[in-house]
KENU-264418 format. One line per 10 residues: number of its first residue (from 1); for each residue z, y, x of C-alpha. Coordinates in Angstrom, 1 decimal. Example, Ala and Ser with C-alpha at 12.3 -4.5 7.8 and 13.67 -1.06 7.14 Angstrom:
BEGIN
1	7.8 -4.5 12.3 | 7.1 -1.1 13.7
This chain:
BEGIN
1	-3.4 1.0 28.8 | -4.3 4.6 28.6 | -1.3 6.9 29.8 | -0.9 9.9 27.6 | 1.1 13.3 28.8 | 3.1 14.8 25.8 | 1.3 18.0 26.1 | -2.2 16.4 26.5 | -4.6 16.4 23.8 | -4.9 12.6 23.0
11	-1.4 12.6 22.0 | -1.7 15.5 19.8 | -4.8 13.8 18.3 | -2.7 10.6 17.3 | 0.2 13.0 16.3 | -2.4 14.6 13.7 | -4.8 11.5 13.0 | -5.6 11.4 9.2 | -8.2 9.7 6.7 | -11.8 10.5 8.1
21	-12.9 8.6 5.0 | -14.2 11.7 2.9 | -16.8 12.4 5.3 | -19.5 13.7 3.2 | -22.3 11.1 3.7 | -19.8 8.1 2.9 | -18.2 10.5 0.0 | -22.0 10.8 -1.1 | -22.4 7.2 -1.4 | -19.2 5.9 -2.8
31	-19.7 8.6 -5.5 | -23.1 6.9 -6.3 | -21.4 3.6 -6.5 | -18.6 4.8 -8.9 | -21.4 6.7 -11.2 | -23.7 3.7 -11.3 | -20.9 1.7 -12.6 | -19.7 3.7 -15.1 | -23.2 4.3 -16.5 | -24.4 0.6 -16.0
41	-21.1 -1.6 -16.0 | -21.6 -5.2 -15.0 | -25.3 -4.7 -13.9 | -24.4 -2.2 -11.4 | -21.5 -4.5 -10.3 | -23.9 -7.1 -10.3 | -26.5 -5.1 -8.1 | -24.2 -4.1 -5.2 | -22.7 -7.4 -4.9 | -26.1 -8.7 -4.1
51	-26.8 -5.6 -2.1 | -23.6 -5.8 0.1 | -22.4 -9.5 -0.1 | -25.8 -11.0 -0.3 | -24.8 -13.1 -3.3 | -26.8 -13.0 -6.6 | -24.3 -13.4 -9.7 | -24.5 -12.9 -13.4 | -21.7 -11.3 -15.6 | -20.6 -14.7 -16.6
61	-19.9 -15.5 -13.0 | -18.2 -12.6 -12.4 | -14.5 -13.9 -13.0 | -13.6 -16.9 -11.1 | -13.5 -19.8 -13.7 | -10.4 -22.0 -14.2 | -12.2 -24.8 -12.7 | -12.8 -23.0 -9.1 | -9.3 -22.0 -9.2 | -7.8 -25.8 -9.7
71	-10.5 -27.1 -7.0 | -8.8 -24.9 -4.4 | -6.1 -27.2 -4.0 | -8.3 -30.0 -2.8 | -9.2 -27.7 0.2 | -5.7 -26.9 1.4 | -3.0 -28.7 3.2 | 0.2 -29.8 1.7 | 2.0 -27.9 4.5 | 0.5 -24.8 3.8
81	1.7 -25.0 0.1 | 5.2 -26.0 1.2 | 4.8 -23.0 4.0 | 3.9 -20.5 0.8 | 6.7 -21.8 -1.2 | 9.4 -20.7 1.8 | 7.4 -17.5 2.1 | 7.2 -16.5 -1.7 | 11.1 -17.4 -2.0 | 11.7 -14.9 0.9
91	9.6 -12.1 -0.6 | 10.8 -12.5 -4.5 | 14.6 -12.4 -2.8 | 13.8 -9.3 -1.4 | 12.3 -7.6 -4.3 | 14.8 -8.4 -6.9 | 16.9 -6.4 -5.3 | 14.8 -3.2 -5.8 | 14.9 -3.2 -9.6 | 15.9 0.2 -10.5
101	18.2 1.1 -13.6 | 17.7 3.8 -16.2 | 20.1 6.7 -16.1 | 22.2 7.8 -19.2 | 23.7 11.3 -19.2 | 25.9 12.5 -21.9 | 25.7 16.2 -21.2 | 28.1 17.8 -23.9 | 28.5 17.0 -27.4 | 25.3 16.7 -29.3
111	23.5 16.0 -26.1 | 22.1 12.7 -24.7 | 19.8 12.6 -21.6 | 18.0 9.4 -20.5 | 15.5 8.1 -18.8 | 13.5 4.7 -19.4 | 11.9 2.7 -16.8 | 9.0 0.4 -17.9 | 6.7 -1.5 -16.0 | 2.9 -0.7 -16.0
121	0.8 -2.8 -18.6 | -2.3 -3.8 -16.1 | -2.6 -3.5 -12.2 | -5.6 -4.5 -10.1 | -5.0 -5.7 -6.5 | -8.1 -5.7 -4.0 | -8.0 -8.3 -1.3 | -10.4 -7.6 1.7 | -12.4 -10.4 2.9 | -14.5 -9.2 5.6
131	-14.3 -11.6 8.8 | -11.3 -13.5 7.1 | -9.7 -13.3 3.8 | -6.4 -11.6 3.9 | -4.4 -14.4 2.2 | -1.0 -12.9 2.9 | -2.1 -9.8 1.0 | -2.0 -11.7 -2.2 | 1.6 -12.6 -2.0 | 2.8 -9.1 -0.5
141	1.2 -7.3 -3.3 | 1.5 -9.6 -6.2 | 5.2 -10.7 -6.1 | 6.5 -6.9 -6.1 | 4.2 -6.4 -9.0 | 5.5 -9.5 -11.0 | 9.1 -8.7 -10.1 | 8.9 -5.0 -11.5 | 7.0 -6.5 -14.9 | 3.5 -6.2 -14.8
151	1.9 -8.3 -17.6 | -1.9 -8.3 -16.3 | -2.4 -8.9 -12.5 | -6.2 -8.4 -11.7 | -7.2 -9.7 -8.3 | -10.5 -8.4 -7.0 | -12.1 -9.9 -4.0 | -15.4 -10.0 -2.2 | -17.3 -13.5 -2.7 | -18.6 -15.4 0.1
161	-22.3 -16.2 0.9 | -22.2 -19.3 -1.7 | -20.6 -17.3 -4.2 | -17.0 -18.7 -4.3 | -13.6 -17.0 -3.4 | -11.6 -18.3 -0.1 | -9.9 -21.2 -1.8 | -6.5 -20.2 -0.1 | -6.6 -17.0 -2.0 | -7.3 -18.7 -5.2
171	-4.4 -21.3 -4.5 | -1.7 -18.5 -3.6 | -2.7 -16.6 -6.8 | -2.7 -19.6 -8.9 | 0.8 -20.6 -7.5 | 1.9 -16.8 -8.5 | 0.2 -17.6 -11.7 | -2.5 -14.9 -11.5 | -5.7 -16.3 -12.7 | -7.4 -13.3 -13.7
181	-9.9 -13.2 -10.4 | -13.0 -11.6 -9.9 | -15.6 -12.1 -7.2 | -16.2 -8.3 -6.6 | -15.5 -6.4 -3.5 | -16.1 -3.2 -2.2 | -16.4 0.5 -3.9 | -18.2 -1.4 -6.9 | -14.6 -3.6 -7.1 | -12.4 -0.1 -7.1
191	-15.0 1.5 -9.3 | -14.8 -1.2 -12.2 | -10.9 -1.4 -12.1 | -10.8 2.1 -12.6 | -13.3 2.5 -15.2 | -13.6 -0.8 -16.8 | -16.8 -2.7 -17.4 | -18.0 -5.2 -20.3 | -16.3 -8.0 -18.4 | -13.8 -6.5 -16.5
201	-11.4 -4.4 -18.4 | -9.9 -1.3 -16.6 | -6.6 -1.2 -15.3 | -4.0 1.5 -14.5 | -3.0 1.1 -10.8 | -5.3 -0.2 -8.1 | -3.2 -1.5 -4.9 | -4.0 -2.9 -1.5 | -5.8 -2.3 1.7 | -9.8 -2.2 2.2
211	-12.4 -1.0 4.3 | -13.7 2.8 4.5 | -15.6 2.3 1.1 | -12.8 1.1 -0.6 | -10.6 3.6 0.6 | -13.0 6.3 -0.3 | -13.5 5.0 -3.6 | -9.7 4.6 -4.0 | -9.6 8.6 -3.3 | -12.3 9.2 -5.5
221	-10.8 7.3 -8.7 | -7.4 8.7 -8.4 | -6.5 10.6 -11.5 | -8.8 7.9 -13.8 | -6.1 5.4 -12.2 | -3.0 5.6 -10.0 | -3.4 4.3 -6.5 | -0.9 3.2 -3.9 | -2.1 5.1 -1.0 | -5.1 6.1 1.3
231	-4.6 3.2 4.2 | -6.2 3.5 7.7 | -6.4 1.4 10.5 | -3.5 -0.7 11.3 | -0.8 0.8 13.8 | 2.1 -0.2 16.1 | 4.5 1.9 18.0 | 7.1 0.1 20.6 | 9.8 2.1 21.8 | 11.1 0.0 25.0
241	12.9 0.4 28.4 | 13.5 -1.7 31.6 | 15.6 -3.9 29.7 | 12.8 -5.1 27.6 | 10.6 -8.1 27.8 | 6.7 -7.3 28.9 | 5.3 -10.6 27.7 | 6.8 -9.8 24.2 | 5.5 -6.0 24.6 | 1.6 -7.3 25.5
251	1.6 -10.0 23.0 | 2.7 -7.7 20.2 | 0.4 -4.8 21.1 | -2.7 -7.3 21.4 | -2.0 -8.6 18.2 | -2.3 -5.2 16.6 | -5.4 -4.4 18.5 | -6.7 -7.6 16.9 | -7.3 -5.5 14.0 | -10.7 -3.4 13.6
261	-10.0 0.1 14.8 | -6.1 -1.3 15.3 | -3.8 1.2 17.2 | -1.1 0.4 19.7 | 1.6 2.6 21.6 | 4.2 1.7 24.0 | 6.4 4.7 24.4 | 8.8 3.9 27.0 | 11.5 5.3 29.2 | 10.6 3.2 32.3
271	7.9 4.1 34.3 | 7.6 0.5 35.9 | 7.2 -0.7 32.2 | 4.0 1.4 31.8 | 2.6 0.8 35.0 | 2.6 -2.8 34.5 | 1.6 -2.7 30.7 | -1.5 -0.9 32.1 | -3.8 -3.6 33.2 | -2.3 -6.1 30.8
281	-3.2 -4.1 27.4 | -6.0 -2.1 28.5 | -7.0 -1.1 24.9 | -3.5 0.4 24.0 | -1.9 3.6 24.9 | 1.5 4.6 26.8 | 3.7 7.5 26.6 | 6.6 8.3 29.1 | 9.8 9.7 27.8 | 12.7 11.2 29.5
291	15.3 9.4 27.4 | 15.7 7.1 24.5 | 16.3 10.6 22.3 | 12.8 11.8 23.2 | 11.5 8.3 22.3 | 12.5 8.3 19.1 | 11.4 11.9 18.5 | 7.8 11.0 19.9 | 8.0 8.0 17.2 | 8.6 10.3 14.4
301	6.0 12.5 15.4 | 3.4 9.4 15.5 | 5.1 8.2 12.1 | 3.7 4.9 12.7 | 2.8 1.9 10.2 | 4.9 -0.4 12.2 | 7.6 0.4 14.7 | 9.2 -2.1 17.1 | 12.1 -0.9 18.9 | 12.6 -3.6 22.0
311	15.8 -1.8 23.6 | 19.0 -3.8 24.1 | 20.7 -1.8 21.4 | 17.7 -1.0 18.9 | 20.1 -0.3 16.1 | 21.6 3.0 18.0 | 17.9 4.2 17.9 | 16.8 3.0 14.5 | 19.6 5.9 13.1 | 17.2 8.2 14.6
321	14.1 7.1 13.0 | 13.0 8.9 10.1 | 9.5 8.3 10.0 | 8.1 4.8 9.8 | 6.7 2.4 7.3 | 8.5 -0.7 8.8 | 11.1 -1.0 11.5 | 11.8 -4.3 13.5 | 14.5 -4.4 15.6 | 15.0 -6.5 18.4
331	12.8 -8.8 20.6 | 12.9 -11.5 17.8 | 11.5 -9.3 14.9 | 7.8 -8.9 16.0 | 5.5 -7.1 13.5 | 3.9 -10.5 12.7 | 7.0 -11.3 11.2 | 6.7 -8.6 8.5 | 2.9 -9.2 8.3 | 3.6 -12.6 6.8
341	7.1 -14.0 5.9 | 10.2 -11.7 6.0 | 10.1 -10.3 2.8 | 9.1 -6.6 2.7 | 5.1 -6.1 1.7 | 2.7 -5.6 4.7 | 1.2 -2.8 2.4 | 2.4 -0.1 4.4 | 1.7 3.8 4.8 | -0.7 4.5 8.1
351	-2.0 7.8 9.7 | 1.2 9.4 9.8 | 1.6 9.3 6.0 | 5.1 7.3 6.9 | 6.4 11.4 6.8 | 5.6 11.5 2.9 | 4.7 7.7 1.8 | 6.5 4.5 1.4 | 5.8 0.8 1.5 | 4.9 -0.9 -1.4
361	7.7 -1.9 -3.5 | 8.8 -2.7 -7.1 | 8.6 1.2 -8.0 | 5.0 1.3 -7.4 | 4.5 -0.8 -10.5 | 6.9 1.1 -12.7 | 6.9 4.3 -14.7 | 9.6 6.5 -16.1 | 10.0 8.4 -19.4 | 12.6 11.1 -20.3
371	14.2 10.8 -23.5 | 16.0 14.0 -24.9 | 18.3 14.2 -28.0 | 19.9 17.3 -29.3 | 21.8 18.1 -32.3 | 21.4 21.3 -34.4 | 24.6 22.5 -32.8 | 23.7 22.0 -29.2 | 20.3 23.3 -29.6 | 21.6 26.6 -31.1
381	23.6 26.8 -27.9 | 20.0 27.1 -25.5 | 17.8 28.4 -28.3 | 17.8 32.4 -27.1 | 17.2 31.0 -24.0 | 14.2 29.3 -24.8 | 12.9 32.0 -27.0 | 13.5 34.7 -24.1 | 11.2 32.6 -21.9 | 8.8 31.4 -24.2
391	8.2 35.1 -25.2 | 8.1 36.2 -21.4 | 5.3 33.5 -20.5 | 3.6 35.3 -23.6 | 4.0 31.7 -25.7 | 5.2 32.9 -29.1 | 4.2 29.8 -30.9 | 6.9 27.8 -28.8 | 9.4 30.4 -29.6 | 8.7 30.1 -33.3
401	9.0 26.1 -32.8 | 12.7 27.1 -32.0 | 13.4 29.9 -34.4 | 12.2 27.9 -37.7 | 14.8 25.2 -37.4 | 17.8 27.8 -38.1 | 16.0 29.8 -40.8
């Protein structure tokens, strides 16, 4: 473990970390892939799938057939299905409490203002499948979308060398009644979702984590579609003191570093604990805080994806936390609990973006419209103000659109 000083450059670099995917060389490569998909559609998707995944597919092969989805259950265990049903219940129960209610305002006689909240029509979900497919990401993204009421949910995930999709990914998708699944990964998958091809109809929003090519592609297609966030490597910060269990801390930090590029930081008021962790977690970072209040301040500046509070009274510290993707309280709430089974989605803001982004929820899959209804009498009360401001802005036709109603 590298011990960082609060005034040192290394800690300041962690405070100021941001998405580095917009490097010029990477940006140009991704831009070319997106342009090729825009111009060539399925042919470009097939070309890049062969280039990057080593799999030769035809346009007909891109969508996973029902037979392959059904066959997936032959390759999974019964206990997995039972465990999955329990987890699905946890996640669904959590998100069913999230559904928003539209507002209704009757400001005065003749004036009605309200807001409608409707689900998005079509959402694309990216499921990485590099060294190992992220099976948990299927239910952590699909369930909030389904609870929100999204009718068309599309999964994009890279094929393996045999041209198939991981059976556990297919089984989870099937249990969640998602059967539109494509064997496409990387930037070409994001481009196809955003722009559409003959085989893959476009969607209105793209969510889910991915490598730097996927993240850069999401950045570039934003505007053609909405996206959830630009995600970086996974992160964990732990606030601990002399009462904390060092074995739990070491295990959780090592688990975080297991992710490619993962960041693990221990913030502690105990010099002894930091000294002990120095050799146990060599790839992690440690910061000494003079008291718990300062530890909370450091955590807020880091704004980590995951924050564990392992002190003997974690709720007191949690009240001081304003920037964190997810907060885990006490010794028996490890980050892995949130990754897999607790309920809230593990799709969370990284790279300090917890200062302004939230974890994935039903609101990410909804859109709002304002509804305005005025009577003639109510419009008359504000017409002079409208006419005056429109005239100041040089928009005389706007003024006239109000005046004509009183001629």
